[in-house]
DRENBA-297225 format. One record per residue: chain; x, y, z of N, C-alpha, C in turn; residue number from 1. Coordinates in steps of 0.2 Angstrom, whole numbers, plus 5000, padded with zeros to 4 digits. Example, Ala and Ser with C-alpha at 12.3 -4.5 7.8 and 13.67 -1.06 7.14 Angstrom:
2
   cadena     nX     nY     nZ    caX    caY    caZ     cX     cY     cZ   num
        A   5066   4972   5039   5062   4978   5039   5066   4984   5039     1
        A   5064   4989   5035   5068   4995   5036   5064   5000   5039     2
//
This chain:
414
   cadena     nX     nY     nZ    caX    caY    caZ     cX     cY     cZ   num
        A   5134   5087   5021   5141   5087   5021   5144   5086   5014     1
        A   5150   5088   5013   5153   5087   5006   5154   5080   5004     2
        A   5151   5077   4998   5152   5071   4996   5160   5069   4997     3
        A   5161   5063   4999   5168   5060   4999   5170   5059   4992     4
        A   5177   5058   4991   5180   5056   4985   5178   5049   4983     5
        A   5179   5047   4977   5177   5040   4975   5183   5035   4975     6
        A   5188   5036   4980   5193   5032   4980   5192   5025   4983     7
        A   5186   5025   4986   5184   5018   4989   5180   5014   4985     8
        A   5179   5016   4979   5174   5013   4974   5176   5006   4973     9
        A   5183   5005   4973   5185   4998   4972   5183   4993   4977    10
        A   5182   4995   4983   5180   4991   4989   5172   4991   4989    11
        A   5169   4996   4988   5162   4997   4988   5159   4999   4982    12
        A   5158   4995   4977   5156   4997   4970   5149   5001   4971    13
        A   5148   5006   4966   5141   5009   4967   5135   5005   4966    14
        A   5130   5006   4969   5124   5002   4969   5121   5002   4962    15
        A   5123   5006   4957   5120   5006   4951   5123   5001   4946    16
        A   5128   4998   4948   5131   4993   4943   5127   4987   4943    17
        A   5127   4983   4938   5123   4977   4937   5124   4972   4942    18
        A   5131   4971   4944   5132   4966   4949   5130   4967   4956    19
        A   5128   4974   4957   5125   4975   4964   5118   4976   4964    20
        A   5115   4977   4958   5108   4978   4958   5104   4971   4957    21
        A   5108   4966   4954   5105   4960   4953   5109   4954   4955    22
        A   5106   4948   4955   5110   4942   4956   5115   4940   4951    23
        A   5119   4936   4952   5124   4934   4946   5121   4932   4940    24
        A   5116   4927   4940   5113   4925   4934   5109   4930   4931    25
        A   5106   4934   4934   5102   4940   4931   5107   4945   4928    26
        A   5113   4946   4932   5118   4950   4929   5120   4948   4923    27
        A   5122   4941   4922   5124   4939   4916   5120   4940   4910    28
        A   5113   4938   4911   5108   4939   4906   5108   4947   4904    29
        A   5108   4951   4909   5108   4958   4907   5114   4960   4903    30
        A   5120   4957   4905   5126   4959   4901   5126   4957   4894    31
        A   5123   4950   4893   5122   4948   4886   5117   4952   4882    32
        A   5112   4954   4885   5107   4958   4882   5110   4965   4880    33
        A   5114   4967   4884   5117   4974   4883   5122   4973   4877    34
        A   5126   4967   4877   5130   4966   4871   5127   4966   4865    35
        A   5121   4962   4865   5117   4961   4858   5114   4968   4856    36
        A   5112   4972   4861   5110   4978   4859   5115   4983   4856    37
        A   5121   4982   4859   5127   4986   4856   5128   4984   4849    38
        A   5128   4978   4848   5129   4975   4841   5124   4978   4836    39
        A   5118   4978   4838   5112   4980   4834   5113   4988   4833    40
        A   5114   4992   4838   5115   4999   4837   5121   5000   4832    41
        A   5127   4997   4833   5132   4998   4828   5130   4996   4821    42
        A   5127   4991   4820   5124   4989   4813   5120   4994   4810    43
        A   5115   4996   4814   5110   5002   4812   5114   5008   4810    44
        A   5119   5010   4814   5123   5016   4813   5127   5015   4807    45
        A   5130   5009   4805   5133   5008   4799   5129   5009   4793    46
        A   5123   5006   4793   5118   5007   4788   5116   5014   4787    47
        A   5115   5018   4792   5113   5025   4792   5118   5029   4788    48
        A   5125   5028   4790   5130   5031   4787   5131   5030   4780    49
        A   5130   5024   4778   5130   5022   4771   5124   5026   4767    50
        A   5118   5026   4770   5113   5030   4767   5114   5037   4766    51
        A   5117   5040   4771   5119   5047   4771   5124   5049   4766    52
        A   5129   5044   4765   5134   5045   4760   5131   5045   4753    53
        A   5126   5040   4752   5123   5040   4745   5119   5046   4744    54
        A   5115   5049   4749   5112   5055   4748   5116   5061   4746    55
        A   5122   5061   4750   5126   5067   4748   5129   5066   4741    56
        A   5131   5060   4739   5133   5059   4732   5128   5061   4727    57
        A   5121   5059   4728   5116   5061   4723   5115   5068   4723    58
        A   5115   5072   4729   5114   5079   4729   5120   5082   4725    59
        A   5126   5080   4726   5131   5083   4722   5130   5083   4715    60
        A   5128   5077   4713   5127   5076   4705   5121   5080   4703    61
        A   5116   5081   4707   5110   5085   4705   5112   5092   4705    62
        A   5117   5095   4709   5118   5102   4709   5122   5103   4703    63
        A   5127   5098   4701   5130   5100   4695   5126   5100   4689    64
        A   5121   5096   4689   5116   5097   4683   5112   5103   4683    65
        A   5110   5106   4689   5106   5112   4690   5110   5118   4689    66
        A   5117   5117   4690   5121   5123   4689   5121   5126   4682    67
        A   5121   5122   4677   5120   5125   4670   5113   5124   4668    68
        A   5110   5130   4666   5103   5130   4664   5103   5129   4656    69
        A   5098   5129   4653   5097   5128   4646   5101   5134   4642    70
        A   5101   5140   4645   5105   5145   4642   5112   5146   4644    71
        A   5114   5141   4648   5121   5141   4650   5122   5146   4656    72
        A   5117   5149   4659   5118   5153   4665   5117   5149   4671    73
        A   5120   5151   4677   5119   5148   4683   5113   5150   4687    74
        A   5110   5146   4691   5104   5147   4695   5106   5147   4702    75
        A   5104   5153   4705   5105   5153   4713   5099   5152   4717    76
        A   5099   5147   4722   5093   5146   4726   5094   5150   4732    77
        A   5089   5153   4734   5089   5157   4741   5085   5152   4746    78
        A   5088   5153   4752   5085   5149   4758   5081   5153   4762    79
        A   5075   5151   4764   5070   5154   4767   5069   5150   4774    80
        A   5070   5154   4780   5069   5151   4786   5062   5152   4788    81
        A   5058   5146   4790   5051   5147   4792   5051   5147   4799    82
        A   5046   5151   4802   5045   5152   4809   5038   5150   4810    83
        A   5037   5146   4815   5030   5143   4816   5026   5149   4819    84
        A   5019   5149   4817   5015   5154   4820   5015   5154   4828    85
        A   5015   5160   4831   5015   5160   4838   5021   5159   4841    86
        A   5027   5158   4838   5033   5157   4841   5036   5164   4843    87
        A   5039   5164   4849   5042   5170   4852   5047   5173   4848    88
        A   5048   5179   4847   5054   5182   4844   5060   5180   4847    89
        A   5066   5180   4843   5072   5177   4845   5075   5181   4851    90
        A   5073   5188   4852   5076   5191   4858   5071   5191   4864    91
        A   5066   5187   4864   5062   5187   4869   5065   5185   4876    92
        A   5063   5187   4881   5067   5185   4888   5064   5178   4889    93
        A   5069   5174   4892   5067   5167   4894   5063   5167   4900    94
        A   5059   5162   4901   5055   5161   4907   5059   5158   4912    95
        A   5057   5159   4918   5061   5155   4924   5067   5159   4926    96
        A   5068   5165   4925   5074   5169   4926   5075   5169   4934    97
        A   5081   5167   4936   5083   5167   4943   5087   5174   4944    98
        A   5084   5177   4950   5087   5183   4952   5092   5182   4958    99
        A   5098   5181   4957   5103   5179   4963   5102   5183   4969   100
        A   5101   5190   4968   5101   5194   4974   5096   5193   4979   101
        A   5090   5190   4977   5085   5189   4982   5083   5181   4982   102
        A   5087   5177   4978   5086   5170   4978   5079   5168   4975   103
        A   5077   5170   4969   5071   5169   4967   5070   5162   4964   104
        A   5065   5159   4966   5063   5152   4964   5057   5152   4959   105
        A   5058   5149   4953   5052   5149   4949   5051   5142   4947   106
        A   5045   5140   4946   5043   5133   4943   5045   5133   4936   107
        A   5046   5127   4933   5047   5126   4926   5040   5128   4922   108
        A   5040   5131   4916   5034   5133   4913   5030   5127   4911   109
        A   5024   5126   4912   5020   5121   4910   5015   5123   4904   110
        A   5014   5118   4900   5009   5120   4894   5002   5120   4897   111
        A   4998   5126   4895   4992   5127   4897   4987   5122   4894   112
        A   4982   5119   4898   4977   5115   4895   4972   5118   4891   113
        A   4970   5115   4885   4965   5118   4881   4958   5119   4885   114
        A   4954   5124   4883   4948   5125   4887   4943   5118   4888   115
        A   4943   5114   4883   4939   5108   4883   4943   5102   4886   116
        A   4949   5103   4888   4952   5098   4891   4950   5096   4898   117
        A   4950   5089   4899   4948   5087   4906   4953   5086   4911   118
        A   4959   5087   4908   4965   5086   4913   4965   5091   4918   119
        A   4967   5089   4924   4968   5093   4930   4975   5094   4932   120
        A   4977   5100   4932   4984   5102   4933   4987   5100   4940   121
        A   4993   5098   4940   4996   5097   4947   4995   5103   4952   122
        A   4995   5101   4958   4993   5106   4963   4998   5112   4963   123
        A   5005   5111   4961   5010   5116   4961   5010   5119   4954   124
        A   5006   5117   4949   5007   5119   4942   5005   5127   4942   125
        A   5009   5131   4938   5008   5138   4938   5010   5142   4943   126
        A   5012   5139   4949   5014   5143   4955   5022   5144   4954   127
        A   5024   5150   4957   5031   5151   4958   5032   5153   4965   128
        A   5038   5151   4967   5040   5152   4974   5046   5157   4974   129
        A   5046   5162   4978   5052   5167   4979   5054   5167   4986   130
        A   5061   5167   4987   5064   5167   4993   5068   5174   4994   131
        A   5066   5178   4998   5069   5184   4999   5074   5184   5004   132
        A   5080   5187   5003   5086   5187   5008   5084   5192   5013   133
        A   5083   5189   5019   5081   5194   5025   5088   5197   5028   134
        A   5092   5192   5030   5098   5195   5034   5104   5190   5033   135
        A   5109   5192   5035   5115   5187   5036   5120   5189   5041   136
        A   5123   5184   5044   5128   5186   5049   5135   5182   5048   137
        A   5140   5186   5049   5147   5183   5049   5148   5178   5054   138
        A   5152   5173   5053   5154   5168   5057   5162   5167   5058   139
        A   5164   5163   5063   5171   5163   5065   5174   5156   5063   140
        A   5170   5152   5060   5173   5145   5059   5179   5145   5055   141
        A   5183   5140   5055   5189   5139   5051   5187   5135   5045   142
        A   5183   5130   5046   5180   5126   5040   5173   5123   5042   143
        A   5168   5125   5039   5162   5123   5040   5161   5115   5040   144
        A   5159   5112   5045   5158   5105   5045   5150   5104   5043   145
        A   5146   5105   5048   5139   5104   5047   5135   5109   5051   146
        A   5129   5109   5049   5124   5114   5053   5118   5110   5054   147
        A   5115   5110   5060   5109   5107   5062   5104   5112   5066   148
        A   5098   5112   5064   5093   5116   5068   5090   5111   5073   149
        A   5090   5113   5079   5087   5109   5085   5080   5111   5086   150
        A   5077   5106   5090   5070   5107   5092   5069   5113   5096   151
        A   5074   5116   5099   5074   5122   5102   5074   5128   5098   152
        A   5075   5127   5091   5075   5133   5087   5082   5136   5086   153
        A   5087   5133   5089   5094   5135   5089   5098   5132   5083   154
        A   5103   5135   5080   5107   5132   5075   5113   5130   5079   155
        A   5115   5124   5077   5121   5121   5080   5126   5120   5074   156
        A   5132   5123   5074   5137   5123   5069   5143   5120   5071   157
        A   5146   5115   5067   5152   5112   5069   5158   5115   5064   158
        A   5163   5117   5068   5169   5119   5065   5174   5113   5065   159
        A   5175   5110   5059   5178   5104   5058   5186   5105   5060   160
        A   5189   5111   5058   5196   5112   5059   5197   5114   5066   161
        A   5192   5118   5069   5193   5121   5076   5191   5116   5081   162
        A   5188   5110   5079   5185   5105   5084   5180   5109   5089   163
        A   5176   5113   5086   5172   5117   5090   5164   5117   5087   164
        A   5160   5116   5092   5153   5117   5090   5150   5123   5093   165
        A   5147   5127   5089   5145   5134   5091   5137   5134   5090   166
        A   5134   5137   5095   5126   5137   5096   5124   5144   5094   167
        A   5120   5145   5089   5118   5152   5087   5110   5152   5088   168
        A   5108   5158   5091   5101   5160   5090   5099   5161   5083   169
        A   5093   5161   5081   5091   5162   5074   5092   5170   5072   170
        A   5094   5174   5077   5095   5181   5075   5102   5182   5074   171
        A   5106   5177   5074   5114   5177   5074   5117   5178   5080   172
        A   5114   5178   5086   5118   5179   5092   5121   5172   5094   173
        A   5127   5173   5096   5131   5167   5098   5129   5165   5105   174
        A   5127   5159   5107   5124   5158   5113   5129   5154   5117   175
        A   5134   5150   5114   5139   5146   5118   5143   5142   5113   176
        A   5148   5138   5115   5152   5134   5111   5153   5128   5115   177
        A   5155   5122   5112   5157   5116   5115   5163   5114   5111   178
        A   5169   5113   5115   5175   5111   5112   5176   5103   5113   179
        A   5178   5100   5108   5180   5093   5109   5186   5091   5106   180
        A   5189   5086   5108   5196   5084   5106   5195   5079   5100   181
        A   5198   5080   5095   5197   5076   5089   5202   5070   5090   182
        A   5200   5064   5087   5204   5058   5088   5210   5058   5082   183
        A   5209   5063   5078   5214   5063   5072   5216   5071   5071   184
        A   5221   5072   5067   5223   5079   5065   5217   5083   5062   185
        A   5216   5089   5063   5210   5093   5060   5209   5092   5053   186
        A   5215   5092   5049   5214   5091   5042   5211   5084   5040   187
        A   5210   5080   5044   5207   5073   5043   5200   5072   5046   188
        A   5198   5077   5049   5191   5077   5053   5186   5081   5050   189
        A   5186   5082   5043   5181   5085   5040   5174   5082   5039   190
        A   5174   5075   5039   5168   5071   5038   5165   5071   5045   191
        A   5162   5076   5047   5158   5076   5054   5150   5077   5052   192
        A   5146   5075   5057   5139   5076   5056   5136   5077   5064   193
        A   5131   5080   5064   5127   5081   5071   5120   5080   5070   194
        A   5117   5077   5075   5110   5076   5076   5108   5078   5083   195
        A   5102   5080   5084   5099   5082   5090   5093   5077   5092   196
        A   5093   5074   5098   5088   5070   5100   5082   5073   5103   197
        A   5077   5070   5104   5070   5073   5106   5071   5076   5113   198
        A   5076   5073   5117   5078   5076   5124   5083   5082   5123   199
        A   5085   5084   5117   5089   5090   5117   5097   5087   5117   200
        A   5098   5081   5118   5105   5079   5118   5108   5079   5111   201
        A   5114   5081   5111   5118   5082   5104   5122   5076   5103   202
        A   5121   5073   5097   5125   5067   5095   5130   5070   5089   203
        A   5136   5070   5091   5141   5072   5086   5145   5066   5083   204
        A   5145   5065   5077   5148   5060   5073   5155   5062   5071   205
        A   5160   5059   5073   5166   5061   5070   5168   5055   5065   206
        A   5167   5056   5059   5168   5051   5054   5175   5050   5051   207
        A   5179   5047   5055   5186   5045   5053   5187   5038   5053   208
        A   5193   5036   5052   5195   5029   5052   5193   5026   5059   209
        A   5194   5029   5064   5192   5027   5071   5186   5031   5073   210
        A   5180   5030   5069   5174   5034   5070   5171   5033   5077   211
        A   5168   5039   5079   5165   5038   5086   5159   5043   5086   212
        A   5155   5042   5091   5149   5047   5092   5150   5050   5099   213
        A   5150   5056   5100   5150   5060   5106   5143   5062   5108   214
        A   5141   5061   5114   5134   5063   5116   5135   5068   5121   215
        A   5132   5074   5120   5132   5080   5125   5125   5081   5127   216
        A   5125   5083   5134   5118   5086   5136   5118   5093   5133   217
        A   5112   5096   5133   5111   5103   5130   5116   5108   5133   218
        A   5118   5107   5140   5122   5112   5143   5130   5111   5141   219
        A   5131   5106   5136   5138   5105   5134   5142   5099   5138   220
        A   5138   5096   5143   5142   5091   5147   5142   5084   5143   221
        A   5148   5082   5142   5149   5075   5138   5147   5070   5143   222
        A   5142   5066   5140   5139   5060   5144   5140   5053   5142   223
        A   5142   5053   5135   5144   5046   5132   5148   5047   5126   224
        A   5151   5041   5125   5155   5041   5119   5155   5034   5116   225
        A   5154   5033   5110   5155   5026   5107   5160   5026   5102   226
        A   5163   5020   5101   5169   5020   5096   5175   5023   5098   227
        A   5178   5026   5093   5184   5030   5094   5191   5026   5093   228
        A   5190   5020   5092   5196   5016   5091   5195   5012   5084   229
        A   5201   5011   5081   5200   5007   5075   5198   5000   5076   230
        A   5192   4998   5073   5189   4991   5075   5194   4985   5073   231
        A   5194   4980   5076   5197   4974   5074   5194   4971   5068   232
        A   5188   4972   5067   5184   4970   5061   5181   4976   5058   233
        A   5184   4980   5054   5180   4986   5051   5174   4985   5048   234
        A   5172   4979   5046   5166   4978   5042   5161   4974   5046   235
        A   5162   4973   5052   5157   4970   5057   5151   4975   5057   236
        A   5145   4971   5058   5139   4975   5057   5138   4981   5062   237
        A   5141   4980   5068   5141   4986   5073   5147   4991   5072   238
        A   5151   4990   5068   5157   4994   5067   5155   5001   5064   239
        A   5158   5006   5067   5157   5013   5065   5162   5015   5059   240
        A   5166   5011   5057   5171   5012   5052   5167   5014   5045   241
        A   5169   5019   5042   5166   5022   5036   5160   5025   5037   242
        A   5158   5027   5043   5152   5031   5045   5152   5038   5041   243
        A   5146   5040   5039   5146   5046   5035   5141   5051   5038   244
        A   5135   5049   5041   5130   5053   5043   5126   5050   5048   245
        A   5123   5054   5052   5119   5052   5058   5112   5056   5059   246
        A   5107   5052   5062   5101   5055   5063   5098   5052   5069   247
        A   5093   5055   5072   5090   5053   5078   5082   5053   5077   248
        A   5079   5047   5078   5072   5047   5078   5068   5050   5084   249
        A   5062   5052   5084   5058   5054   5089   5058   5049   5095   250
        A   5059   5043   5094   5059   5038   5099   5066   5037   5102   251
        A   5071   5041   5100   5078   5041   5103   5082   5036   5099   252
        A   5080   5032   5095   5085   5028   5091   5089   5032   5086   253
        A   5095   5029   5086   5100   5033   5082   5102   5029   5076   254
        A   5102   5033   5070   5103   5029   5064   5110   5032   5061   255
        A   5114   5028   5059   5121   5030   5056   5122   5027   5049   256
        A   5123   5031   5044   5124   5028   5037   5131   5027   5036   257
        A   5133   5022   5032   5140   5021   5031   5141   5020   5024   258
        A   5147   5022   5022   5150   5021   5015   5149   5014   5013   259
        A   5146   5013   5007   5145   5007   5004   5138   5004   5004   260
        A   5134   5008   5007   5127   5007   5007   5124   5003   5012   261
        A   5126   5005   5019   5123   5001   5025   5121   5007   5029   262
        A   5115   5005   5033   5112   5009   5037   5111   5006   5044   263
        A   5114   5008   5049   5114   5005   5056   5109   5008   5060   264
        A   5106   5004   5065   5102   5007   5070   5104   5005   5077   265
        A   5105   5010   5081   5107   5010   5088   5102   5012   5093   266
        A   5102   5010   5099   5098   5013   5104   5101   5020   5106   267
        A   5098   5024   5110   5100   5031   5112   5107   5030   5116   268
        A   5108   5024   5119   5114   5023   5123   5119   5020   5119   269
        A   5118   5019   5113   5124   5016   5109   5124   5009   5108   270
        A   5118   5005   5110   5118   4998   5109   5116   4996   5102   271
        A   5120   4992   5099   5118   4990   5092   5112   4986   5091   272
        A   5107   4988   5087   5101   4985   5086   5101   4981   5079   273
        A   5102   4984   5074   5102   4980   5067   5106   4985   5062   274
        A   5106   4982   5056   5109   4985   5050   5106   4982   5044   275
        A   5105   4987   5039   5102   4984   5033   5105   4988   5027   276
        A   5106   4984   5021   5109   4987   5015   5104   4987   5009   277
        A   5098   4985   5011   5093   4985   5005   5086   4986   5008   278
        A   5082   4989   5004   5075   4989   5005   5071   4987   5000   279
        A   5068   4981   5001   5064   4978   4995   5069   4976   4990   280
        A   5067   4978   4984   5071   4977   4978   5077   4982   4977   281
        A   5078   4987   4982   5082   4992   4981   5088   4991   4986   282
        A   5094   4991   4983   5100   4992   4987   5101   4999   4989   283
        A   5104   5000   4995   5105   5007   4997   5111   5010   4993   284
        A   5110   5016   4992   5116   5019   4988   5123   5019   4991   285
        A   5128   5019   4987   5135   5018   4990   5137   5024   4994   286
        A   5135   5030   4993   5137   5035   4997   5132   5040   5000   287
        A   5131   5040   5006   5126   5044   5009   5129   5051   5011   288
        A   5126   5056   5009   5128   5063   5010   5125   5066   5017   289
        A   5118   5065   5018   5115   5068   5023   5109   5064   5025   290
        A   5106   5065   5031   5100   5062   5033   5096   5067   5037   291
        A   5089   5066   5037   5085   5070   5041   5079   5066   5043   292
        A   5075   5068   5048   5069   5065   5051   5064   5070   5051   293
        A   5058   5068   5048   5052   5072   5049   5046   5068   5048   294
        A   5041   5069   5052   5034   5066   5052   5035   5058   5052   295
        A   5039   5055   5056   5040   5048   5056   5044   5045   5050   296
        A   5047   5049   5046   5051   5046   5040   5058   5048   5041   297
        A   5062   5043   5039   5070   5045   5039   5071   5046   5031   298
        A   5073   5052   5030   5075   5054   5023   5083   5053   5022   299
        A   5085   5050   5017   5092   5049   5016   5094   5052   5009   300
        A   5098   5056   5009   5101   5059   5002   5108   5056   5001   301
        A   5108   5053   4995   5114   5049   4993   5116   5050   4986   302
        A   5122   5047   4985   5124   5047   4978   5126   5039   4976   303
        A   5129   5038   4970   5130   5031   4968   5124   5027   4967   304
        A   5119   5030   4966   5113   5026   4964   5113   5024   4957   305
        A   5108   5021   4954   5109   5019   4947   5111   5024   4942   306
        A   5116   5022   4938   5119   5026   4933   5123   5032   4937   307
        A   5125   5031   4943   5128   5036   4947   5124   5042   4948   308
        A   5118   5041   4949   5113   5047   4950   5113   5048   4958   309
        A   5111   5055   4959   5109   5056   4966   5102   5055   4967   310
        A   5100   5053   4974   5093   5051   4975   5092   5053   4982   311
        A   5085   5053   4984   5083   5054   4990   5078   5048   4992   312
        A   5080   5044   4997   5076   5038   4999   5072   5039   5005   313
        A   5066   5037   5006   5062   5038   5012   5060   5031   5016   314
        A   5062   5031   5022   5061   5024   5026   5057   5026   5032   315
        A   5054   5020   5034   5051   5021   5041   5057   5019   5046   316
        A   5056   5018   5052   5062   5017   5057   5063   5010   5057   317
        A   5060   5005   5053   5062   4998   5053   5065   4997   5046   318
        A   5067   5002   5043   5071   5001   5036   5066   4999   5030   319
        A   5060   5000   5031   5056   4999   5025   5055   5005   5021   320
        A   5055   5005   5014   5053   5011   5010   5046   5013   5011   321
        A   5045   5019   5012   5038   5022   5012   5036   5025   5005   322
        A   5041   5026   5001   5039   5029   4994   5045   5027   4989   323
        A   5043   5027   4983   5048   5026   4978   5054   5031   4979   324
        A   5060   5029   4978   5066   5033   4978   5065   5039   4973   325
        A   5067   5045   4975   5067   5051   4971   5073   5053   4968   326
        A   5074   5052   4961   5080   5055   4958   5080   5062   4957   327
        A   5085   5066   4960   5085   5073   4960   5087   5075   4953   328
        A   5086   5082   4952   5087   5084   4945   5094   5085   4943   329
        A   5095   5089   4938   5102   5090   4934   5105   5096   4937   330
        A   5112   5096   4936   5116   5102   4938   5121   5103   4933   331
        A   5125   5108   4933   5130   5110   4928   5136   5105   4929   332
        A   5138   5103   4935   5143   5099   4937   5142   5092   4936   333
        A   5145   5089   4931   5144   5082   4929   5136   5080   4927   334
        A   5133   5086   4926   5126   5085   4924   5121   5083   4930   335
        A   5123   5083   4936   5119   5081   4941   5119   5085   4947   336
        A   5115   5084   4952   5115   5088   4958   5118   5084   4964   337
        A   5122   5087   4968   5125   5084   4974   5122   5086   4980   338
        A   5117   5082   4983   5113   5084   4989   5117   5083   4995   339
        A   5122   5087   4996   5127   5087   5002   5123   5088   5008   340
        A   5118   5092   5008   5114   5094   5014   5107   5094   5012   341
        A   5103   5091   5017   5096   5090   5016   5092   5092   5022   342
        A   5086   5096   5021   5082   5098   5026   5075   5098   5024   343
        A   5070   5095   5028   5063   5095   5026   5059   5100   5030   344
        A   5056   5104   5025   5052   5110   5028   5045   5108   5031   345
        A   5042   5112   5034   5036   5111   5038   5030   5108   5034   346
        A   5030   5110   5027   5025   5107   5022   5027   5101   5019   347
        A   5033   5098   5021   5036   5092   5018   5040   5093   5012   348
        A   5041   5099   5009   5046   5101   5004   5053   5099   5006   349
        A   5057   5097   5001   5064   5095   5003   5068   5101   5000   350
        A   5073   5103   5004   5078   5108   5003   5085   5105   5002   351
        A   5088   5106   4997   5094   5103   4995   5099   5108   4994   352
        A   5105   5107   4998   5111   5112   4997   5116   5108   4992   353
        A   5118   5111   4987   5123   5108   4982   5129   5112   4982   354
        A   5134   5110   4985   5140   5115   4986   5144   5115   4979   355
        A   5143   5110   4975   5147   5110   4969   5144   5114   4963   356
        A   5137   5114   4963   5134   5119   4958   5132   5125   4962   357
        A   5134   5126   4968   5132   5132   4972   5125   5134   4971   358
        A   5120   5129   4973   5113   5130   4972   5109   5128   4978   359
        A   5104   5131   4979   5099   5128   4984   5093   5126   4980   360
        A   5091   5119   4980   5085   5116   4976   5080   5115   4981   361
        A   5074   5116   4978   5068   5115   4982   5063   5110   4978   362
        A   5062   5104   4982   5058   5099   4978   5051   5098   4983   363
        A   5046   5096   4979   5040   5094   4983   5041   5087   4986   364
        A   5036   5085   4990   5037   5078   4993   5037   5073   4988   365
        A   5034   5074   4982   5033   5069   4977   5039   5069   4972   366
        A   5044   5074   4973   5050   5074   4969   5049   5079   4963   367
        A   5044   5083   4963   5044   5089   4958   5048   5094   4960   368
        A   5052   5097   4955   5057   5103   4957   5052   5109   4957   369
        A   5052   5112   4963   5048   5118   4963   5053   5124   4961   370
        A   5059   5124   4961   5064   5129   4959   5070   5128   4963   371
        A   5075   5133   4961   5081   5133   4964   5084   5140   4963   372
        A   5089   5142   4967   5092   5148   4967   5100   5147   4968   373
        A   5104   5152   4965   5111   5151   4965   5114   5155   4971   374
        A   5119   5153   4974   5122   5157   4979   5128   5161   4976   375
        A   5129   5166   4980   5134   5171   4978   5141   5168   4976   376
        A   5145   5170   4971   5151   5167   4969   5156   5168   4975   377
        A   5161   5163   4975   5166   5163   4979   5173   5161   4976   378
        A   5178   5163   4978   5185   5161   4975   5187   5154   4977   379
        A   5184   5152   4983   5186   5145   4985   5182   5140   4981   380
        A   5186   5135   4979   5183   5130   4975   5179   5125   4979   381
        A   5173   5124   4977   5168   5120   4980   5168   5120   4988   382
        A   5166   5126   4991   5166   5126   4998   5159   5123   5001   383
        A   5160   5120   5007   5154   5117   5009   5148   5122   5010   384
        A   5142   5119   5009   5136   5123   5010   5131   5119   5014   385
        A   5127   5121   5019   5123   5118   5023   5116   5121   5023   386
        A   5110   5118   5023   5104   5121   5023   5099   5118   5029   387
        A   5095   5122   5032   5091   5120   5037   5084   5125   5036   388
        A   5078   5122   5038   5072   5126   5038   5068   5125   5044   389
        A   5066   5131   5047   5062   5130   5053   5055   5130   5052   390
        A   5051   5130   5058   5044   5128   5057   5040   5134   5054   391
        A   5043   5140   5054   5040   5146   5050   5041   5146   5043   392
        A   5046   5141   5041   5047   5141   5034   5053   5145   5032   393
        A   5057   5148   5037   5063   5152   5036   5068   5147   5034   394
        A   5073   5149   5029   5078   5145   5026   5085   5148   5029   395
        A   5089   5143   5032   5095   5145   5034   5101   5142   5030   396
        A   5105   5146   5027   5110   5143   5023   5117   5145   5025   397
        A   5121   5140   5027   5128   5141   5030   5132   5140   5024   398
        A   5137   5145   5022   5141   5145   5016   5148   5146   5019   399
        A   5152   5140   5018   5159   5141   5020   5163   5145   5016   400
        A   5161   5146   5009   5165   5150   5005   5165   5158   5007   401
        A   5159   5160   5010   5158   5167   5012   5158   5168   5020   402
        A   5159   5162   5023   5160   5162   5031   5154   5166   5034   403
        A   5148   5164   5031   5142   5167   5034   5136   5163   5034   404
        A   5131   5165   5038   5124   5161   5037   5119   5166   5035   405
        A   5115   5164   5030   5111   5169   5027   5104   5166   5028   406
        A   5099   5170   5029   5092   5169   5031   5088   5171   5025   407
        A   5083   5166   5023   5079   5168   5017   5072   5167   5020   408
        A   5067   5171   5018   5060   5170   5019   5056   5169   5013   409
        A   5051   5164   5014   5047   5163   5008   5042   5168   5006   410
        A   5040   5169   5000   5035   5173   4997   5031   5169   4992   411
        A   5025   5170   4992   5021   5167   4986   5020   5173   4981   412
        A   5022   5171   4975   5022   5176   4969   5014   5177   4968   413
        A   5013   5183   4965   5006   5185   4963   5004   5180   4957   414
//
């Protein structure tokens, strides 16, 4: 889902700030150390400027002396640009070229080990990945909310403006729709999410001020509803206020991520179990964009991490980190990637849809970037983009800017 604006930052400061990462005493020590470091840097910069000024003055005096030779003529010095042996010519084609028409993914070039080196290259080193565009089909949604791939192999797409959930077969056939009444006007109901339980039930999160969860049977019958009214205590542990994303574990437990770095756990019937805002030494990031469940792991894609970075965190279903947080790579917008949608492939690779940079990024389970491809341009500014991956490795990209779902198939480059 599209990241929310930062207007709640005054209430829920990003987890990357000193005061949220440390205790007050430790924060004070960090602030003092930071101040001392700034003074040292400023002093060193001043000395460097003075030295450069002196060098410029000496060079000017020297050039005046050299300008007049013994015979009164001026001497002209020619500049020669040196090129290291083995350097490519200036017009050489760059490596890692992206071919937008077929969504080519390439690994970053890696230095070849010398023949006598004992180093063992990473498993992915030297490999490139390509995703060929297979097909696409037009859609009728007014505003793409979210897309989820169910265990039945069907795609469930929420039209946020139309208050409509449409079910597609993976060949683009429309199989049915579920209409629901929003608790707020359509223009305020864009923060929706959907998850599908092991029994096929649909959990639709309407993330508004009066957030609620609607539970449907696979045939579209509404069987339960949680929340839906503005809570008397919005910040109570069980409150759905500021809910952002929803996921369902194989055992039926429901996880809801909230703005400000809180993760709730409910039973499949909506009974509150617990909430946590940290895992070990790590505070949860301030803003969660999307979650996914695979192989007993809850994946959380979030922003507002240290230095406002985007990150993927991996938990077990009791809130314990199972691996170090993975900071995702860089993008053209603000220098970072916005993981608005996250899907885990059958091989454990992570697929990220970034609507701001209009890219699909693929990362290994350990966080190595395997490649990325750009989506076709659109006149709409930052339209939502969702990504899902099926068991065969096919990638489904829903693009609100082009009102279509595109299917990509993986290929292993020669």
